[in-house]
C-alpha atoms as an extended CHARMM CRD file, in Angstrom:
* protein
*
       271  EXT
         1         1  MET       CA              0.3290000000       -0.0750000000        0.0770000000  PROA      1               0.0000000000
         2         2  ALA       CA              3.1090000000        2.5090000000        0.6880000000  PROA      2               0.0000000000
         3         3  GLN       CA              4.1260000000        1.8990000000       -3.1590000000  PROA      3               0.0000000000
         4         4  SER       CA              0.8110000000        3.5510000000       -4.2400000000  PROA      4               0.0000000000
         5         5  GLN       CA             -0.9930000000        6.9030000000       -5.0060000000  PROA      5               0.0000000000
         6         6  LEU       CA             -1.8480000000        7.8070000000       -1.2850000000  PROA      6               0.0000000000
         7         7  LEU       CA             -3.2030000000       11.5690000000        0.3370000000  PROA      7               0.0000000000
         8         8  PRO       CA             -1.1640000000       12.4840000000        2.6870000000  PROA      8               0.0000000000
         9         9  ALA       CA             -2.6720000000       11.4500000000        5.7500000000  PROA      9               0.0000000000
        10        10  GLN       CA             -3.3800000000        7.4390000000        4.4360000000  PROA      10              0.0000000000
        11        11  ARG       CA              0.1300000000        7.7110000000        4.1030000000  PROA      11              0.0000000000
        12        12  GLU       CA              0.8130000000        8.8520000000        7.1740000000  PROA      12              0.0000000000
        13        13  MET       CA             -1.4810000000        6.2570000000        8.8350000000  PROA      13              0.0000000000
        14        14  VAL       CA             -0.0960000000        3.8440000000        6.3220000000  PROA      14              0.0000000000
        15        15  ASP       CA              3.7870000000        4.7530000000        7.7060000000  PROA      15              0.0000000000
        16        16  LEU       CA              1.9670000000        4.8050000000       11.7180000000  PROA      16              0.0000000000
        17        17  VAL       CA              1.0330000000        0.6200000000       10.4140000000  PROA      17              0.0000000000
        18        18  ARG       CA              4.4530000000       -0.3370000000        9.5040000000  PROA      18              0.0000000000
        19        19  GLU       CA              6.3930000000        1.2030000000       12.1940000000  PROA      19              0.0000000000
        20        20  SER       CA              4.4030000000       -0.0740000000       14.7470000000  PROA      20              0.0000000000
        21        21  GLY       CA              4.4060000000       -3.6080000000       12.9420000000  PROA      21              0.0000000000
        22        22  VAL       CA              8.4710000000       -3.1040000000       13.3520000000  PROA      22              0.0000000000
        23        23  SER       CA              8.0110000000       -2.4100000000       16.5650000000  PROA      23              0.0000000000
        24        24  LEU       CA              5.7350000000       -5.3110000000       17.7560000000  PROA      24              0.0000000000
        25        25  GLU       CA              8.0560000000       -7.1610000000       15.8630000000  PROA      25              0.0000000000
        26        26  ARG       CA             11.2970000000       -6.7920000000       17.3670000000  PROA      26              0.0000000000
        27        27  VAL       CA              9.0980000000       -7.6100000000       20.9670000000  PROA      27              0.0000000000
        28        28  LEU       CA              8.4950000000      -10.4090000000       20.0350000000  PROA      28              0.0000000000
        29        29  ASN       CA             11.4910000000      -11.2980000000       18.6030000000  PROA      29              0.0000000000
        30        30  ASP       CA             13.5690000000      -10.9520000000       21.9730000000  PROA      30              0.0000000000
        31        31  ILE       CA             10.4120000000      -12.1260000000       23.9080000000  PROA      31              0.0000000000
        32        32  LEU       CA             10.9920000000      -15.6570000000       21.7680000000  PROA      32              0.0000000000
        33        33  ASP       CA             14.9410000000      -15.4550000000       21.7970000000  PROA      33              0.0000000000
        34        34  LEU       CA             14.9060000000      -15.1410000000       25.9200000000  PROA      34              0.0000000000
        35        35  ALA       CA             12.4200000000      -18.0980000000       26.6670000000  PROA      35              0.0000000000
        36        36  ARG       CA             14.9550000000      -19.8820000000       23.8450000000  PROA      36              0.0000000000
        37        37  VAL       CA             17.6610000000      -19.1830000000       26.0630000000  PROA      37              0.0000000000
        38        38  GLU       CA             16.1390000000      -19.9340000000       29.1930000000  PROA      38              0.0000000000
        39        39  SER       CA             14.4850000000      -23.2020000000       28.4430000000  PROA      39              0.0000000000
        40        40  GLY       CA             18.1360000000      -24.4450000000       26.7850000000  PROA      40              0.0000000000
        41        41  ARG       CA             15.9590000000      -24.8470000000       23.3520000000  PROA      41              0.0000000000
        42        42  LEU       CA             18.8300000000      -22.2820000000       21.3410000000  PROA      42              0.0000000000
        43        43  GLU       CA             21.1710000000      -23.8390000000       19.7530000000  PROA      43              0.0000000000
        44        44  ILE       CA             24.6150000000      -22.4770000000       18.7480000000  PROA      44              0.0000000000
        45        45  GLU       CA             26.0350000000      -23.4230000000       15.1770000000  PROA      45              0.0000000000
        46        46  ALA       CA             29.5540000000      -24.0540000000       14.8570000000  PROA      46              0.0000000000
        47        47  THR       CA             29.8760000000      -23.3620000000       11.2060000000  PROA      47              0.0000000000
        48        48  PRO       CA             32.9410000000      -21.5540000000        8.7330000000  PROA      48              0.0000000000
        49        49  PHE       CA             32.1120000000      -18.1960000000        7.9310000000  PROA      49              0.0000000000
        50        50  ARG       CA             34.5200000000      -15.1270000000        6.7400000000  PROA      50              0.0000000000
        51        51  LEU       CA             35.0400000000      -12.5200000000        9.3800000000  PROA      51              0.0000000000
        52        52  SER       CA             35.4000000000       -9.8340000000        6.4370000000  PROA      52              0.0000000000
        53        53  ASP       CA             31.7660000000      -11.1570000000        5.2080000000  PROA      53              0.0000000000
        54        54  LEU       CA             30.3390000000      -10.6020000000        8.4820000000  PROA      54              0.0000000000
        55        55  ILE       CA             31.3530000000       -7.1230000000        8.9840000000  PROA      55              0.0000000000
        56        56  SER       CA             30.8610000000       -5.2810000000        5.9370000000  PROA      56              0.0000000000
        57        57  GLY       CA             27.6880000000       -6.8350000000        5.8650000000  PROA      57              0.0000000000
        58        58  THR       CA             26.5890000000       -6.4700000000        8.8530000000  PROA      58              0.0000000000
        59        59  SER       CA             27.8780000000       -2.3050000000        8.8410000000  PROA      59              0.0000000000
        60        60  ALA       CA             26.5240000000       -1.4760000000        5.4500000000  PROA      60              0.0000000000
        61        61  LEU       CA             22.9130000000       -1.5330000000        6.8510000000  PROA      61              0.0000000000
        62        62  PHE       CA             24.0190000000        0.3090000000       10.0080000000  PROA      62              0.0000000000
        63        63  ALA       CA             26.4650000000        2.8770000000        7.3680000000  PROA      63              0.0000000000
        64        64  VAL       CA             22.8200000000        4.1690000000        5.7060000000  PROA      64              0.0000000000
        65        65  ARG       CA             20.9510000000        4.5220000000        9.0990000000  PROA      65              0.0000000000
        66        66  ALA       CA             23.8200000000        7.1580000000       10.7620000000  PROA      66              0.0000000000
        67        67  ASP       CA             24.3250000000        8.5580000000        6.9780000000  PROA      67              0.0000000000
        68        68  ASN       CA             20.3130000000        9.4390000000        7.9030000000  PROA      68              0.0000000000
        69        69  LYS       CA             20.7700000000       10.8830000000       11.0260000000  PROA      69              0.0000000000
        70        70  GLY       CA             23.6750000000       12.8990000000        9.8690000000  PROA      70              0.0000000000
        71        71  LEU       CA             26.1240000000       10.6400000000       11.6130000000  PROA      71              0.0000000000
        72        72  LYS       CA             29.2270000000        9.7050000000       10.3870000000  PROA      72              0.0000000000
        73        73  PHE       CA             30.1060000000        5.9290000000       10.5520000000  PROA      73              0.0000000000
        74        74  SER       CA             33.5910000000        4.4150000000       10.4340000000  PROA      74              0.0000000000
        75        75  GLN       CA             34.3140000000        0.6100000000       10.0550000000  PROA      75              0.0000000000
        76        76  PRO       CA             37.7630000000       -1.2170000000        9.4770000000  PROA      76              0.0000000000
        77        77  CYS       CA             38.4570000000       -2.7120000000        5.6770000000  PROA      77              0.0000000000
        78        78  LEU       CA             38.3730000000       -6.4600000000        5.7970000000  PROA      78              0.0000000000
        79        79  GLU       CA             37.6130000000       -7.0440000000        2.4050000000  PROA      79              0.0000000000
        80        80  SER       CA             41.7290000000       -8.5310000000        2.1560000000  PROA      80              0.0000000000
        81        81  ASP       CA             41.9870000000      -10.6100000000        5.0720000000  PROA      81              0.0000000000
        82        82  PRO       CA             41.2550000000      -14.2730000000        4.3640000000  PROA      82              0.0000000000
        83        83  THR       CA             40.0840000000      -15.3670000000        7.3070000000  PROA      83              0.0000000000
        84        84  TRP       CA             37.4920000000      -18.0100000000        8.1950000000  PROA      84              0.0000000000
        85        85  LEU       CA             36.3680000000      -18.8550000000       11.5610000000  PROA      85              0.0000000000
        86        86  VAL       CA             34.1540000000      -21.1060000000       12.9490000000  PROA      86              0.0000000000
        87        87  GLY       CA             31.4540000000      -20.0750000000       14.9790000000  PROA      87              0.0000000000
        88        88  ASP       CA             27.5820000000      -19.1510000000       14.5940000000  PROA      88              0.0000000000
        89        89  ALA       CA             27.5490000000      -16.3790000000       12.0770000000  PROA      89              0.0000000000
        90        90  VAL       CA             23.7560000000      -15.8100000000       12.6990000000  PROA      90              0.0000000000
        91        91  ARG       CA             24.3860000000      -15.0060000000       16.1270000000  PROA      91              0.0000000000
        92        92  ILE       CA             27.6090000000      -13.2630000000       15.9020000000  PROA      92              0.0000000000
        93        93  ARG       CA             25.4430000000      -11.0140000000       13.7740000000  PROA      93              0.0000000000
        94        94  GLN       CA             22.4100000000      -10.6050000000       15.8000000000  PROA      94              0.0000000000
        95        95  ILE       CA             24.7030000000       -9.2480000000       18.7160000000  PROA      95              0.0000000000
        96        96  LEU       CA             26.1240000000       -7.0960000000       16.5050000000  PROA      96              0.0000000000
        97        97  ALA       CA             23.8080000000       -5.2720000000       14.8800000000  PROA      97              0.0000000000
        98        98  ASN       CA             21.6660000000       -4.8380000000       18.1430000000  PROA      98              0.0000000000
        99        99  ILE       CA             24.6720000000       -3.2140000000       19.7230000000  PROA      99              0.0000000000
       100       100  LEU       CA             25.0790000000       -0.8390000000       16.5110000000  PROA      100             0.0000000000
       101       101  ALA       CA             21.1410000000       -0.1040000000       16.6070000000  PROA      101             0.0000000000
       102       102  ASN       CA             21.4400000000        1.4010000000       20.0590000000  PROA      102             0.0000000000
       103       103  ALA       CA             24.6210000000        3.3760000000       19.1740000000  PROA      103             0.0000000000
       104       104  ILE       CA             23.3120000000        5.1080000000       16.3040000000  PROA      104             0.0000000000
       105       105  LYS       CA             19.6820000000        5.3850000000       18.2370000000  PROA      105             0.0000000000
       106       106  PHE       CA             21.1730000000        7.2030000000       20.9470000000  PROA      106             0.0000000000
       107       107  THR       CA             23.8230000000        9.2920000000       19.6740000000  PROA      107             0.0000000000
       108       108  ALA       CA             22.4880000000       12.5690000000       18.5940000000  PROA      108             0.0000000000
       109       109  ASP       CA             25.9330000000       14.0140000000       16.0610000000  PROA      109             0.0000000000
       110       110  GLY       CA             28.9310000000       12.8830000000       16.2840000000  PROA      110             0.0000000000
       111       111  SER       CA             29.7980000000        9.9700000000       15.0300000000  PROA      111             0.0000000000
       112       112  VAL       CA             29.4180000000        5.8780000000       15.8480000000  PROA      112             0.0000000000
       113       113  LYS       CA             32.8880000000        3.6670000000       15.2210000000  PROA      113             0.0000000000
       114       114  LEU       CA             32.5100000000       -0.0500000000       14.5710000000  PROA      114             0.0000000000
       115       115  ALA       CA             36.4350000000       -1.6680000000       15.0550000000  PROA      115             0.0000000000
       116       116  VAL       CA             37.4820000000       -5.4830000000       14.7970000000  PROA      116             0.0000000000
       117       117  ASP       CA             40.8030000000       -6.7850000000       16.5960000000  PROA      117             0.0000000000
       118       118  MET       CA             41.5840000000      -10.1910000000       16.1130000000  PROA      118             0.0000000000
       119       119  VAL       CA             44.9930000000      -11.8820000000       17.8360000000  PROA      119             0.0000000000
       120       120  PRO       CA             45.9150000000      -15.7210000000       17.8880000000  PROA      120             0.0000000000
       121       121  ASP       CA             44.8650000000      -17.4040000000       21.1920000000  PROA      121             0.0000000000
       122       122  GLN       CA             47.5790000000      -18.4690000000       23.8610000000  PROA      122             0.0000000000
       123       123  ASN       CA             45.3910000000      -20.1100000000       25.6390000000  PROA      123             0.0000000000
       124       124  GLY       CA             44.5280000000      -23.5460000000       23.6200000000  PROA      124             0.0000000000
       125       125  GLU       CA             46.0290000000      -26.1320000000       22.2070000000  PROA      125             0.0000000000
       126       126  SER       CA             43.8510000000      -25.7800000000       18.8330000000  PROA      126             0.0000000000
       127       127  GLN       CA             44.4320000000      -22.8260000000       16.7970000000  PROA      127             0.0000000000
       128       128  ALA       CA             41.9010000000      -20.5300000000       17.5720000000  PROA      128             0.0000000000
       129       129  MET       CA             41.7160000000      -16.9870000000       17.5390000000  PROA      129             0.0000000000
       130       130  HSD       CA             40.4580000000      -14.0440000000       20.2070000000  PROA      130             0.0000000000
       131       131  LEU       CA             37.8640000000      -11.6750000000       18.8040000000  PROA      131             0.0000000000
       132       132  THR       CA             36.9870000000       -7.9920000000       19.8230000000  PROA      132             0.0000000000
       133       133  ILE       CA             34.4050000000       -6.5170000000       17.9420000000  PROA      133             0.0000000000
       134       134  ALA       CA             33.9050000000       -2.8360000000       19.4260000000  PROA      134             0.0000000000
       135       135  VAL       CA             31.6050000000       -0.3230000000       18.7080000000  PROA      135             0.0000000000
       136       136  SER       CA             31.8750000000        3.0220000000       20.1930000000  PROA      136             0.0000000000
       137       137  ASP       CA             29.8830000000        6.0320000000       19.5930000000  PROA      137             0.0000000000
       138       138  THR       CA             30.0170000000       10.0210000000       21.0090000000  PROA      138             0.0000000000
       139       139  GLY       CA             26.5010000000        9.6380000000       22.7730000000  PROA      139             0.0000000000
       140       140  PRO       CA             25.3590000000       10.6320000000       26.1660000000  PROA      140             0.0000000000
       141       141  GLY       CA             26.9540000000        8.7740000000       27.9120000000  PROA      141             0.0000000000
       142       142  ILE       CA             25.9110000000        6.2740000000       31.0440000000  PROA      142             0.0000000000
       143       143  GLU       CA             26.7240000000        6.8070000000       34.5500000000  PROA      143             0.0000000000
       144       144  SER       CA             29.0040000000        4.2690000000       36.2760000000  PROA      144             0.0000000000
       145       145  GLN       CA             25.9780000000        2.9660000000       38.9200000000  PROA      145             0.0000000000
       146       146  ASP       CA             23.4760000000        1.8710000000       35.8740000000  PROA      146             0.0000000000
       147       147  LEU       CA             25.6870000000        0.1100000000       34.0610000000  PROA      147             0.0000000000
       148       148  ALA       CA             25.7740000000       -2.9320000000       35.4330000000  PROA      148             0.0000000000
       149       149  ARG       CA             22.0050000000       -2.9310000000       35.1760000000  PROA      149             0.0000000000
       150       150  LEU       CA             22.3050000000       -2.3450000000       31.1820000000  PROA      150             0.0000000000
       151       151  PHE       CA             22.4990000000       -6.5220000000       31.2680000000  PROA      151             0.0000000000
       152       152  ASN       CA             19.2130000000       -7.0120000000       33.2640000000  PROA      152             0.0000000000
       153       153  ARG       CA             16.5480000000       -8.8500000000       31.7220000000  PROA      153             0.0000000000
       154       154  PHE       CA             13.6450000000       -5.9560000000       31.0070000000  PROA      154             0.0000000000
       155       155  GLU       CA             15.9680000000       -2.9740000000       32.4100000000  PROA      155             0.0000000000
       156       156  GLN       CA             16.0150000000        0.5890000000       30.7690000000  PROA      156             0.0000000000
       157       157  ILE       CA             18.2400000000        3.3380000000       32.2620000000  PROA      157             0.0000000000
       158       158  ASP       CA             15.0500000000        5.7630000000       32.0790000000  PROA      158             0.0000000000
       159       159  ALA       CA             11.4030000000        5.8210000000       31.4970000000  PROA      159             0.0000000000
       160       160  SER       CA             11.4630000000        8.2510000000       28.4900000000  PROA      160             0.0000000000
       161       161  ILE       CA             14.0440000000        5.6220000000       26.5690000000  PROA      161             0.0000000000
       162       162  THR       CA             11.3130000000        3.4410000000       26.1000000000  PROA      162             0.0000000000
       163       163  ARG       CA              8.8620000000        6.5490000000       25.5120000000  PROA      163             0.0000000000
       164       164  ALA       CA             10.7040000000        7.7120000000       23.3650000000  PROA      164             0.0000000000
       165       165  HSD       CA             12.2670000000        4.9380000000       21.0620000000  PROA      165             0.0000000000
       166       166  GLY       CA             10.2130000000        1.4940000000       22.1980000000  PROA      166             0.0000000000
       167       167  GLY       CA             11.9240000000       -1.2760000000       22.9760000000  PROA      167             0.0000000000
       168       168  SER       CA             11.5670000000       -4.1770000000       25.7500000000  PROA      168             0.0000000000
       169       169  GLY       CA             14.7830000000       -4.1910000000       27.4400000000  PROA      169             0.0000000000
       170       170  LEU       CA             15.8580000000       -7.3670000000       26.5600000000  PROA      170             0.0000000000
       171       171  GLY       CA             18.1890000000       -6.8000000000       23.5210000000  PROA      171             0.0000000000
       172       172  LEU       CA             21.6000000000       -6.4630000000       25.6490000000  PROA      172             0.0000000000
       173       173  ALA       CA             20.5730000000       -8.9970000000       28.5130000000  PROA      173             0.0000000000
       174       174  ILE       CA             19.9360000000      -11.2050000000       24.9720000000  PROA      174             0.0000000000
       175       175  CYS       CA             23.4590000000      -10.5590000000       23.5470000000  PROA      175             0.0000000000
       176       176  GLN       CA             25.3230000000      -11.4070000000       26.7980000000  PROA      176             0.0000000000
       177       177  SER       CA             23.3340000000      -14.0310000000       26.8150000000  PROA      177             0.0000000000
       178       178  LEU       CA             24.1140000000      -15.3840000000       23.2320000000  PROA      178             0.0000000000
       179       179  ALA       CA             27.6200000000      -14.3940000000       24.2000000000  PROA      179             0.0000000000
       180       180  GLN       CA             27.7360000000      -16.5880000000       27.2450000000  PROA      180             0.0000000000
       181       181  LEU       CA             26.1730000000      -19.4430000000       25.2110000000  PROA      181             0.0000000000
       182       182  MET       CA             29.1820000000      -19.1720000000       22.8430000000  PROA      182             0.0000000000
       183       183  GLY       CA             31.9450000000      -18.9820000000       25.3820000000  PROA      183             0.0000000000
       184       184  GLY       CA             32.5580000000      -15.0830000000       25.3650000000  PROA      184             0.0000000000
       185       185  THR       CA             30.8630000000      -11.8280000000       26.7750000000  PROA      185             0.0000000000
       186       186  VAL       CA             29.5670000000       -8.5960000000       26.0300000000  PROA      186             0.0000000000
       187       187  SER       CA             30.9060000000       -5.7630000000       28.1660000000  PROA      187             0.0000000000
       188       188  ALA       CA             30.3920000000       -2.0130000000       28.0890000000  PROA      188             0.0000000000
       189       189  GLU       CA             32.2430000000        1.3940000000       28.8020000000  PROA      189             0.0000000000
       190       190  SER       CA             30.7140000000        4.3500000000       28.8220000000  PROA      190             0.0000000000
       191       191  VAL       CA             31.8210000000        8.1150000000       30.0870000000  PROA      191             0.0000000000
       192       192  VAL       CA             28.8290000000       10.7350000000       30.5290000000  PROA      192             0.0000000000
       193       193  GLY       CA             28.7670000000       13.3250000000       27.8020000000  PROA      193             0.0000000000
       194       194  VAL       CA             31.7980000000       11.5950000000       26.1490000000  PROA      194             0.0000000000
       195       195  GLY       CA             29.9570000000        8.4510000000       24.2670000000  PROA      195             0.0000000000
       196       196  SER       CA             30.1240000000        4.6930000000       25.5020000000  PROA      196             0.0000000000
       197       197  ILE       CA             32.3170000000        2.2460000000       23.8370000000  PROA      197             0.0000000000
       198       198  PHE       CA             30.4810000000       -1.8520000000       23.8790000000  PROA      198             0.0000000000
       199       199  ARG       CA             32.3130000000       -4.6060000000       23.1780000000  PROA      199             0.0000000000
       200       200  LEU       CA             31.7670000000       -8.3420000000       22.1270000000  PROA      200             0.0000000000
       201       201  GLU       CA             34.7090000000      -11.0230000000       22.9050000000  PROA      201             0.0000000000
       202       202  LEU       CA             35.1130000000      -14.5180000000       21.3790000000  PROA      202             0.0000000000
       203       203  THR       CA             37.4880000000      -17.1180000000       21.1000000000  PROA      203             0.0000000000
       204       204  LEU       CA             36.7830000000      -18.7630000000       17.9090000000  PROA      204             0.0000000000
       205       205  PRO       CA             38.4340000000      -22.0810000000       16.0180000000  PROA      205             0.0000000000
       206       206  VAL       CA             40.2050000000      -20.9470000000       12.9010000000  PROA      206             0.0000000000
       207       207  ALA       CA             38.3040000000      -22.4060000000        9.7560000000  PROA      207             0.0000000000
       208       208  THR       CA             40.2230000000      -24.4930000000        7.1250000000  PROA      208             0.0000000000
       209       209  VAL       CA             38.2230000000      -24.1400000000        3.8920000000  PROA      209             0.0000000000
       210       210  PRO       CA             38.6210000000      -25.2110000000        0.7470000000  PROA      210             0.0000000000
       211       211  SER       CA             39.9720000000      -22.8950000000       -2.1580000000  PROA      211             0.0000000000
       212       212  THR       CA             36.6730000000      -23.2400000000       -3.5580000000  PROA      212             0.0000000000
       213       213  MET       CA             34.8170000000      -21.3690000000       -1.0460000000  PROA      213             0.0000000000
       214       214  ALA       CA             37.6290000000      -18.6010000000       -0.9150000000  PROA      214             0.0000000000
       215       215  ASN       CA             35.3610000000      -16.1450000000       -3.1840000000  PROA      215             0.0000000000
       216       216  PRO       CA             31.8400000000      -17.6830000000       -3.6260000000  PROA      216             0.0000000000
       217       217  ALA       CA             30.4770000000      -14.1820000000       -4.3230000000  PROA      217             0.0000000000
       218       218  CYS       CA             32.6340000000      -13.8330000000       -7.4120000000  PROA      218             0.0000000000
       219       219  ASP       CA             31.5950000000      -17.2320000000       -8.6690000000  PROA      219             0.0000000000
       220       220  ALA       CA             27.7600000000      -16.5560000000       -8.1680000000  PROA      220             0.0000000000
       221       221  SER       CA             28.1220000000      -13.1290000000       -9.8290000000  PROA      221             0.0000000000
       222       222  ARG       CA             29.3160000000      -15.0650000000      -12.8560000000  PROA      222             0.0000000000
       223       223  ASP       CA             26.6980000000      -17.2980000000      -12.6880000000  PROA      223             0.0000000000
       224       224  ILE       CA             24.0520000000      -14.8240000000      -12.8320000000  PROA      224             0.0000000000
       225       225  GLU       CA             25.9150000000      -12.5490000000      -15.2780000000  PROA      225             0.0000000000
       226       226  ALA       CA             26.0500000000      -15.5060000000      -17.7910000000  PROA      226             0.0000000000
       227       227  ASP       CA             22.0220000000      -17.0120000000      -17.2470000000  PROA      227             0.0000000000
       228       228  ALA       CA             20.4940000000      -14.1650000000      -16.4150000000  PROA      228             0.0000000000
       229       229  PRO       CA             19.0290000000      -11.5220000000      -18.9630000000  PROA      229             0.0000000000
       230       230  SER       CA             21.1150000000       -7.7890000000      -18.5690000000  PROA      230             0.0000000000
       231       231  ASP       CA             17.9300000000       -6.4160000000      -17.7890000000  PROA      231             0.0000000000
       232       232  ARG       CA             15.7440000000       -8.4260000000      -16.0790000000  PROA      232             0.0000000000
       233       233  LEU       CA             16.8680000000       -9.6230000000      -12.7810000000  PROA      233             0.0000000000
       234       234  ARG       CA             15.2260000000      -12.9610000000      -11.9380000000  PROA      234             0.0000000000
       235       235  ILE       CA             14.5700000000      -13.6200000000       -8.3000000000  PROA      235             0.0000000000
       236       236  LEU       CA             13.5950000000      -16.9450000000       -6.9360000000  PROA      236             0.0000000000
       237       237  ALA       CA             11.7610000000      -16.8180000000       -3.3670000000  PROA      237             0.0000000000
       238       238  VAL       CA             10.9200000000      -19.4200000000       -1.3290000000  PROA      238             0.0000000000
       239       239  ASP       CA              8.0870000000      -19.8070000000        1.8380000000  PROA      239             0.0000000000
       240       240  ASP       CA              6.0690000000      -22.2000000000        3.1760000000  PROA      240             0.0000000000
       241       241  HSD       CA              3.1810000000      -19.5080000000        4.0190000000  PROA      241             0.0000000000
       242       242  PRO       CA              0.8790000000      -18.3750000000        1.2460000000  PROA      242             0.0000000000
       243       243  THR       CA              0.3330000000      -14.9910000000        2.4070000000  PROA      243             0.0000000000
       244       244  ASN       CA              4.3210000000      -14.2980000000        2.8260000000  PROA      244             0.0000000000
       245       245  ARG       CA              4.3230000000      -15.2710000000       -0.5120000000  PROA      245             0.0000000000
       246       246  ARG       CA              1.5610000000      -13.0430000000       -1.7120000000  PROA      246             0.0000000000
       247       247  VAL       CA              3.3690000000       -9.8740000000        0.2810000000  PROA      247             0.0000000000
       248       248  LEU       CA              6.6550000000      -10.9060000000       -1.8240000000  PROA      248             0.0000000000
       249       249  GLN       CA              4.4650000000      -10.8670000000       -4.6800000000  PROA      249             0.0000000000
       250       250  LEU       CA              3.0600000000       -7.6110000000       -4.2930000000  PROA      250             0.0000000000
       251       251  ILE       CA              6.2410000000       -5.9420000000       -2.8700000000  PROA      251             0.0000000000
       252       252  LEU       CA              8.6750000000       -7.4510000000       -5.6010000000  PROA      252             0.0000000000
       253       253  GLU       CA              6.5520000000       -7.7850000000       -8.8910000000  PROA      253             0.0000000000
       254       254  PRO       CA              5.8920000000       -3.5700000000       -9.4150000000  PROA      254             0.0000000000
       255       255  LEU       CA             10.3280000000       -3.4760000000       -9.4330000000  PROA      255             0.0000000000
       256       256  GLY       CA             10.0710000000       -5.6310000000      -13.0490000000  PROA      256             0.0000000000
       257       257  VAL       CA             11.6200000000       -8.2260000000      -11.6100000000  PROA      257             0.0000000000
       258       258  ASP       CA             10.7000000000      -12.4390000000      -13.1240000000  PROA      258             0.0000000000
       259       259  LEU       CA              9.6180000000      -13.7730000000       -9.9390000000  PROA      259             0.0000000000
       260       260  THR       CA              9.4960000000      -16.9430000000       -9.0060000000  PROA      260             0.0000000000
       261       261  LEU       CA              7.5220000000      -18.6080000000       -5.4820000000  PROA      261             0.0000000000
       262       262  CYS       CA              7.8520000000      -21.6780000000       -4.2900000000  PROA      262             0.0000000000
       263       263  GLU       CA              6.5600000000      -23.2080000000       -1.0900000000  PROA      263             0.0000000000
       264       264  ASP       CA              9.1410000000      -25.4000000000        0.1330000000  PROA      264             0.0000000000
       265       265  GLY       CA             12.8410000000      -26.3260000000       -0.5480000000  PROA      265             0.0000000000
       266       266  GLN       CA             11.6370000000      -29.0890000000       -3.1960000000  PROA      266             0.0000000000
       267       267  GLN       CA              9.9210000000      -27.1770000000       -5.0540000000  PROA      267             0.0000000000
       268       268  ALA       CA             13.0050000000      -24.6420000000       -5.0040000000  PROA      268             0.0000000000
       269       269  LEU       CA             15.6790000000      -26.8590000000       -6.2080000000  PROA      269             0.0000000000
       270       270  ASP       CA             13.1700000000      -28.1730000000       -9.2760000000  PROA      270             0.0000000000
       271       271  ALA       CA             12.6780000000      -24.2730000000      -10.0640000000  PROA      271             0.0000000000
């Protein structure tokens, strides 16, 4: 509906519905994650991933958010780093995204900086890396007595935060729980009037990756260029719920793509 011609009052209502839906989804996801953690049902994956891909892919989204808010966003250049690690890239990305979102949300002006430090682990017998991902901001800072409360469940430093920004007060608690499940920690330090630094620290095994996986993005792009028409993008979308497939169709078809929708993995492979 937002992509159609609307009167100003109608557009305002659509925007309110959309923003409310996003807020509700965020709260529900937080509660579901917390329930999985508390019940011991949240499983941590251990698969190879390239650190540079995780960092660049996550930071690209938040660089746009920072720019829209007039903030300077800086990130490390890891494109030439060939390091592959073994861990749960999805959960690491979830922690990083939460920390970056908070930094941008609470910083009115100035900058947000993402930094990555990786050194060989000296404590283990096998080859592993000690990884530190730090996000610093020039926000208002946090009083020292409030820092420990940040990682409590359903905790907000100030009730005005909930009114102004929404949220459940679960994000950092979930981040800490996820980090601990992976054998790591999330910590924070802050100076009022100067800013804050949040750090994720993990020790992860180094992965041995076949040469064919060294740069899969390049191989995929060559396949697309060889098979797809140059003026029209082909998209294969898979979802087992008819409502979700219809939403995908409504969003993507106006963009002029060749869209193929499937209900399950077998249909997708056949397509």
